[in-house]
C-alpha positions in Angstrom: 3.8 -35.4 -12.2 1.6 -37.7 -10.1 1.0 -41.2 -11.3 -2.5 -41.1 -12.7 -3.0 -44.9 -13.3 -6.4 -45.4 -12.0 -10.0 -45.7 -13.3 -13.1 -44.7 -11.3 -16.3 -46.6 -12.0 -19.6 -45.0 -10.9 -22.9 -47.0 -11.0 -25.8 -47.3 -8.6 -26.6 -50.8 -9.7 -24.3 -53.2 -7.8 -24.2 -55.9 -10.5 -23.1 -53.4 -13.2 -20.6 -51.8 -10.9 -19.0 -55.0 -9.8 -18.9 -56.5 -13.4 -17.1 -53.4 -14.7 -14.7 -53.3 -11.8 -13.9 -57.0 -12.2 -13.4 -56.8 -16.0 -11.3 -53.7 -16.0 -9.1 -55.1 -13.1 -8.7 -58.2 -15.1 -7.5 -56.1 -18.1 -4.7 -54.8 -15.9 -6.1 -51.4 -14.7 -6.3 -50.2 -11.2 -10.0 -49.6 -10.5 -12.0 -47.9 -7.7 -15.8 -47.8 -7.6 -18.6 -45.6 -6.2 -22.3 -46.3 -5.9 -23.4 -42.7 -6.0 -22.4 -39.3 -7.4 -21.9 -38.0 -3.9 -19.5 -40.8 -3.0 -17.7 -40.3 -6.4 -17.1 -36.6 -5.7 -15.7 -37.3 -2.3 -13.3 -39.9 -3.9 -12.3 -37.4 -6.6 -11.2 -34.9 -4.0 -8.7 -37.3 -2.7 -7.5 -39.3 -5.7 -6.6 -38.2 -9.3 -7.9 -40.4 -12.1 -7.1 -40.6 -15.8 -10.5 -42.0 -16.7 -13.9 -42.0 -15.1 -16.7 -44.3 -16.3 -20.0 -43.2 -14.9 -23.7 -44.0 -15.3 -25.6 -41.0 -16.7 -28.7 -41.4 -14.6 -27.8 -41.5 -11.0 -30.0 -40.5 -8.0 -28.9 -37.1 -6.6 -25.7 -36.0 -8.4 -26.1 -37.1 -12.0 -23.4 -38.3 -14.4 -23.6 -34.9 -16.2 -23.0 -33.1 -12.9 -19.9 -35.3 -12.3 -18.7 -34.6 -15.8 -19.0 -30.8 -15.3 -17.2 -30.9 -12.0 -14.3 -33.0 -13.4 -13.8 -30.7 -16.4 -13.3 -27.8 -14.0 -11.1 -29.5 -11.4 -9.1 -32.0 -13.6 -8.9 -31.2 -17.3 -6.7 -34.2 -18.0 -9.4 -36.7 -16.8 -11.5 -38.2 -19.5 -15.1 -39.2 -18.8 -17.0 -42.0 -20.5 -20.8 -41.9 -19.9 -22.9 -45.0 -19.8 -26.7 -45.4 -19.9 -29.4 -47.8 -20.8 -31.8 -44.9 -21.7 -30.1 -43.4 -24.8 -31.4 -40.4 -26.5 -30.0 -37.9 -29.0 -30.5 -35.0 -26.7 -28.5 -36.5 -23.8 -25.7 -37.6 -26.1 -25.4 -34.1 -27.6 -25.5 -32.6 -24.1 -22.8 -35.0 -22.8 -20.5 -34.3 -25.7 -21.0 -30.5 -25.4 -20.0 -30.7 -21.8 -16.7 -32.4 -22.7 -17.4 -36.2 -22.4 -14.8 -38.4 -24.1 -17.5 -40.8 -25.3 -21.0 -41.9 -24.7 -22.0 -45.6 -24.8 -25.3 -47.5 -24.2 -26.2 -50.6 -22.3 -25.8 -53.5 -23.0 -22.2 -52.7 -24.3 -19.5 -54.9 -25.8 -16.7 -55.1 -23.3 -14.0 -55.4 -26.0 -15.3 -52.1 -27.5 -15.3 -50.5 -24.1 -11.7 -51.6 -23.5 -10.7 -49.9 -26.8 -12.4 -46.6 -25.7 -10.8 -46.8 -22.3 -7.4 -47.3 -23.9 -8.0 -44.2 -26.2 -9.2 -42.2 -23.2 -6.1 -43.1 -21.2 -3.8 -42.1 -24.1 -5.5 -38.7 -24.5 -5.4 -38.1 -20.7 -1.7 -38.8 -20.6 -1.0 -36.5 -23.5 -3.0 -33.7 -22.0 -1.3 -34.1 -18.6 2.1 -34.1 -20.3 1.2 -31.0 -22.3 0.1 -29.2 -19.2 3.3 -30.2 -17.4 5.5 -29.0 -20.3 3.7 -25.7 -20.5 4.2 -25.1 -16.7 7.9 -25.9 -17.2 8.1 -23.5 -20.1 6.4 -20.7 -18.1 8.9 -21.2 -15.3 11.8 -21.3 -17.8 10.8 -18.0 -19.4 9.7 -16.0 -16.4 11.1 -12.5 -16.3 13.0 -13.2 -13.2 14.9 -16.0 -15.0 16.3 -13.4 -17.4 19.7 -12.2 -16.3 20.8 -8.6 -16.2 21.1 -5.9 -13.5 22.4 -3.2 -15.9 20.4 -0.1 -16.6 20.1 -1.2 -20.3 18.6 -4.5 -19.4 16.3 -3.1 -16.7 14.9 -0.8 -19.4 14.3 -3.9 -21.6 12.5 -5.6 -18.7 10.4 -2.6 -18.0 9.2 -2.4 -21.6 8.5 -6.1 -21.7 6.3 -5.8 -18.6 4.3 -3.0 -20.1 3.5 -4.9 -23.3 3.2 -8.5 -22.1 -0.6 -8.4 -21.7 -1.2 -6.6 -25.0 -1.4 -8.2 -28.5 0.7 -5.5 -30.1 3.1 -6.5 -32.8 6.7 -6.4 -31.6 10.1 -6.0 -33.4 13.1 -7.1 -31.4 16.4 -5.6 -32.5 19.8 -6.7 -31.6 23.1 -8.3 -32.7 23.3 -12.0 -33.2 23.5 -13.9 -29.9 21.8 -11.2 -27.7 18.8 -13.4 -26.8 16.1 -12.2 -29.1 14.2 -15.5 -29.1 14.5 -15.7 -25.3 12.7 -12.3 -25.1 10.0 -13.4 -27.5 9.3 -16.5 -25.5 9.3 -14.6 -22.2 6.7 -12.2 -23.6 4.5 -15.1 -24.9 4.7 -17.3 -21.8 3.9 -14.4 -19.4 1.0 -13.1 -21.5 -2.6 -14.0 -22.1 -1.6 -16.4 -24.9 0.6 -18.5 -22.7 -1.5 -21.6 -23.0 -1.6 -21.4 -26.8 1.2 -22.2 -29.3 4.5 -20.4 -29.7 5.8 -21.1 -33.2 9.2 -19.9 -34.2 10.7 -19.8 -37.7 14.1 -18.6 -38.8 13.5 -16.8 -42.1 17.2 -16.8 -42.9 17.8 -20.5 -42.4 15.2 -21.7 -45.0 15.8 -21.4 -48.8 13.6 -18.7 -50.4 11.7 -21.2 -52.5 10.7 -23.2 -49.4 10.0 -20.3 -47.1 6.6 -19.4 -48.6 5.3 -23.0 -48.0 6.8 -23.0 -44.4 5.0 -19.8 -43.5 1.7 -20.1 -45.3 1.3 -23.8 -46.0 0.4 -25.6 -49.2 -2.1 -28.0 -50.7 -1.3 -31.4 -52.1 -0.1 -31.2 -55.7 0.4 -27.5 -55.6 4.1 -28.0 -56.6 6.6 -30.8 -57.1 7.1 -32.6 -53.9 3.8 -31.4 -52.3 2.5 -34.9 -51.6 0.1 -33.9 -48.9 -1.8 -30.9 -47.5 0.4 -29.0 -45.0 -0.6 -26.1 -42.7 2.0 -23.3 -42.5 3.5 -21.8 -39.4 0.9 -19.1 -39.2 -2.0 -21.7 -39.0 -0.1 -23.7 -36.4 0.3 -20.5 -34.3 -3.4 -19.6 -34.4 -4.5 -18.0 -31.1 -0.9 -18.0 -30.0 2.3 -16.3 -31.1 4.5 -16.6 -34.2 8.1 -15.5 -33.9 9.7 -14.5 -37.2 13.5 -14.5 -36.7 15.9 -12.8 -39.1 12.9 -11.1 -40.8 15.3 -8.8 -42.7 16.3 -11.7 -45.0 12.8 -12.3 -46.3 12.5 -12.0 -50.1 10.5 -9.0 -51.4 7.7 -11.1 -53.0 7.1 -12.8 -49.6 7.2 -9.5 -47.8 4.1 -8.5 -49.8 2.3 -11.7 -48.8 3.2 -11.2 -45.2 1.9 -7.7 -45.2 -1.5 -8.9 -46.5 -1.6 -11.5 -43.7 -0.9 -8.9 -41.1 -3.5 -6.5 -42.5 -6.3 -8.9 -43.2 -5.6 -11.5 -40.4 -6.1 -14.4 -42.8 -3.8 -16.7 -44.8 -4.1 -18.7 -48.0 -2.2 -21.9 -48.6 -0.3 -22.3 -51.8 -2.7 -23.8 -54.3 -5.8 -23.4 -52.2 -7.8 -20.3 -53.0 -9.5 -20.6 -49.7 -8.6 -18.1 -46.9 -8.2 -19.1 -43.3 -9.0 -16.6 -40.6 -6.2 -16.1 -38.0 -5.7 -14.7 -34.5 -1.9 -14.6 -34.2 0.4 -12.3 -32.3 3.5 -11.5 -34.4 6.9 -11.0 -32.9 9.7 -10.5 -35.3 13.5 -10.0 -34.8 16.5 -8.9 -36.8 20.1 -8.2 -36.4 20.0 -6.0 -39.5 19.3 -2.3 -39.8 15.8 -2.4 -41.4 15.7 1.4 -41.8 18.8 1.2 -44.0 17.3 -1.8 -45.9 14.2 0.3 -46.5 16.3 3.2 -47.9 18.1 0.7 -50.2 14.8 -0.8 -51.4 15.6 -4.2 -49.9 12.7 -4.1 -47.4 9.2 -2.8 -47.8 8.6 0.4 -45.9 4.9 -0.4 -45.2 5.9 -3.8 -43.8 8.6 -2.2 -41.7 6.1 0.1 -40.0 3.6 -2.7 -39.6 6.2 -4.9 -37.8 7.8 -2.0 -35.8 4.7 -1.1 -33.7 6.7 -1.7 -30.5 10.4 -2.0 -30.8 12.7 -3.6 -28.2 16.4 -3.0 -28.5 18.7 -5.6 -26.9 22.1 -4.1 -26.1 25.2 -6.1 -27.0 27.1 -7.6 -24.2 30.0 -5.2 -24.5 27.6 -2.4 -23.6 26.5 -4.0 -20.4 29.7 -5.4 -19.0 28.4 -5.2 -15.4 26.2 -8.2 -16.4 29.1 -10.4 -17.4 29.9 -11.8 -13.9 26.2 -12.7 -13.4 26.0 -14.4 -16.8 29.3 -16.2 -16.4 28.2 -17.7 -13.0 24.8 -18.6 -14.5 26.4 -20.5 -17.4 29.0 -22.0 -15.1 26.3 -23.5 -12.9 24.3 -24.7 -15.9 27.3 -26.4 -17.6 28.5 -28.1 -14.3 25.0 -29.4 -13.8 24.7 -30.7 -17.3 28.1 -32.4 -17.1 27.4 -33.7 -13.6 30.4 -32.0 -12.2 30.7 -30.3 -8.8 30.1 -26.6 -9.0 33.3 -24.9 -10.2 34.4 -21.3 -9.4 36.0 -18.6 -11.6 39.2 -17.0 -10.3 39.4 -13.2 -10.1 41.9 -12.8 -13.0 39.7 -15.1 -15.2 36.6 -13.0 -14.4 38.5 -9.8 -15.2 39.5 -11.3 -18.6 35.9 -12.2 -19.3 34.8 -8.7 -18.4 37.5 -7.1 -20.6 36.6 -9.2 -23.7 34.3 -7.6 -26.3 32.1 -10.7 -27.0 31.3 -10.2 -30.7 29.0 -13.3 -30.4 27.4 -11.8 -27.3 25.5 -14.0 -24.7 25.5 -17.0 -27.0 29.3 -16.9 -27.4 29.7 -16.6 -23.6 27.6 -19.6 -23.0 29.7 -21.6 -25.5 33.0 -20.4 -24.0 31.9 -21.3 -20.5 30.7 -24.8 -21.6 33.9 -25.5 -23.5 36.0 -24.3 -20.6 34.2 -26.4 -18.0 34.6 -29.5 -20.3 38.3 -29.0 -20.8 39.3 -27.8 -17.2 40.4 -30.5 -14.8 40.5 -28.5 -11.6 37.7 -27.0 -9.4 38.6 -23.4 -10.4 38.7 -21.8 -13.9 41.9 -19.8 -14.2 42.7 -17.2 -16.8 44.9 -19.7 -18.6 41.9 -22.1 -19.0 40.0 -19.6 -21.1 40.4 -19.5 -24.9 43.5 -17.6 -26.1 41.4 -14.7 -27.5 40.0 -14.0 -24.0 42.7 -15.2 -21.5 45.7 -14.2 -23.6 47.2 -17.7 -23.5 47.6 -20.3 -26.2 45.0 -23.0 -26.9 46.0 -26.5 -27.6 44.2 -26.1 -30.9 44.3 -22.8 -32.8 41.2 -20.8 -33.3 40.1 -21.4 -36.9 38.7 -17.9 -37.1 42.1 -16.5 -36.3 44.1 -18.5 -38.8 44.4 -17.1 -42.3 46.1 -19.3 -44.9 48.8 -17.8 -47.0 47.6 -17.2 -50.6 50.0 -18.7 -53.2 50.9 -16.6 -56.3 48.7 -18.7 -58.5 45.8 -17.7 -56.3 43.1 -19.9 -54.7 39.5 -20.8 -55.2 38.1 -18.9 -52.2 34.6 -20.6 -52.4 36.2 -24.0 -52.1 38.5 -23.0 -49.3 35.6 -21.6 -47.3 33.5 -24.7 -48.0 36.3 -27.0 -46.8 36.7 -24.9 -43.7 33.0 -25.2 -43.0 33.2 -29.0 -43.5 36.1 -29.2 -41.1 34.3 -27.1 -38.4 31.0 -29.0 -38.8 32.7 -32.4 -38.5 34.6 -31.3 -35.3 31.4 -29.8 -33.8 29.4 -33.0 -34.6 32.2 -35.1 -33.1 32.3 -33.0 -30.0 28.5 -33.0 -29.7 28.4 -36.8 -30.1 26.4 -36.5 -33.3 23.7 -34.4 -31.7 22.9 -31.6 -34.2 21.4 -29.2 -31.6 24.6 -29.5 -29.5 26.9 -29.1 -32.6 24.9 -26.0 -33.7 25.3 -24.6 -30.2 29.1 -25.1 -30.4 29.2 -23.3 -33.8 27.1 -20.4 -32.6 24.4 -21.1 -35.3 20.8 -22.3 -35.3 20.1 -26.0 -35.7 18.1 -25.3 -38.8 21.1 -23.5 -40.3 23.4 -26.4 -39.5 21.0 -28.9 -41.1 21.0 -26.8 -44.3 24.8 -26.5 -44.3 25.1 -30.3 -43.8 22.8 -30.9 -46.8 24.6 -28.3 -49.0 28.0 -29.6 -48.2 26.8 -33.2 -48.6 28.2 -34.3 -45.2 25.5 -36.9 -44.6 25.5 -39.8 -46.9 
């Protein structure tokens, strides 16, 4: 982003213009000035500003005209209007047109400095937000998604057809196939791309907390509700909400979700007041919802409401022709993140990657490539550098998932054994990830929220 560290002062009275310029410069700001609206517009074409302070009543191009032009050309620039002829009508008009503030002469310079500081902070936040959204759009462009196989081309074709609609979408696929990536690509390439994308993993949040997370609550509505809190649906208003692992949602919340989808409104716990919503719903599951409907574990009416447009993501073993593309992509990414020269993958190693069934799908491949890059000294990944389950060799450390302890005749407490195994794996992942939970979760092939819940349950953080 450009460095937007300047303030533009516009006033046709030389004494006012010079005084403001001198005072603001003395306060540490970089200041330019203009004596007319025409001169200001010419300067604005050449130089970006975070804040513009302009007299409202200028000959020719007025302060309101400048404000309107700035709001079209530079949404991150905040405008403070100044005038000695205050009126309620002009104040209302200025604020309607997007002025940051409206002050009258004579003004207190200390108060003006406070307003300038606030305006600068808001401008920087808006500029950062715009920059991040542009980055997200680039990250989730369709052409950033990898797959030349017929199965993935069919997925891309369906995504392109529905991206500009507001239809409800259900993404189906095994764990690790990239369901959230597809949801983000649809959002950031559609008409809601400048609005929020809010994701929630329904399976990672305890059932007694999920209702509050989704729909919000009012202060005092239950023990621990110390303040009003909007739910994920309210936060996603005018944008998209992504409900991952929807098949794990408890039945009583399924009914409430169905009402939200039907009525387009939500009611916080303890409120009694309904809030209208305009939210696109994209949900995802690795479970067979049709089977769950037959078993009575998932509401049939909710299933049909969610499954307006289904997208089926194939497992990696069913699109093996994409494995070399993905492997090279993750190799390049890992080398860049670890600041290593770009490595290569030998032909035998690539054949081993293609032959492996990848039960953890794309997520597992990303983790395997990252681990291999970290542990390989040379410039080429050989078959023997891959984990034993893929390359056929032996790892320095055994795969925990492949080691089954012998059960003594007196038996074991399986729950405790599994908990101890989880503790061991989480400690190793946290150590490898230098204490960063997101990285540790990635190494374990689980969501960060799931990891946090496991750490709490296993009392690993004191």
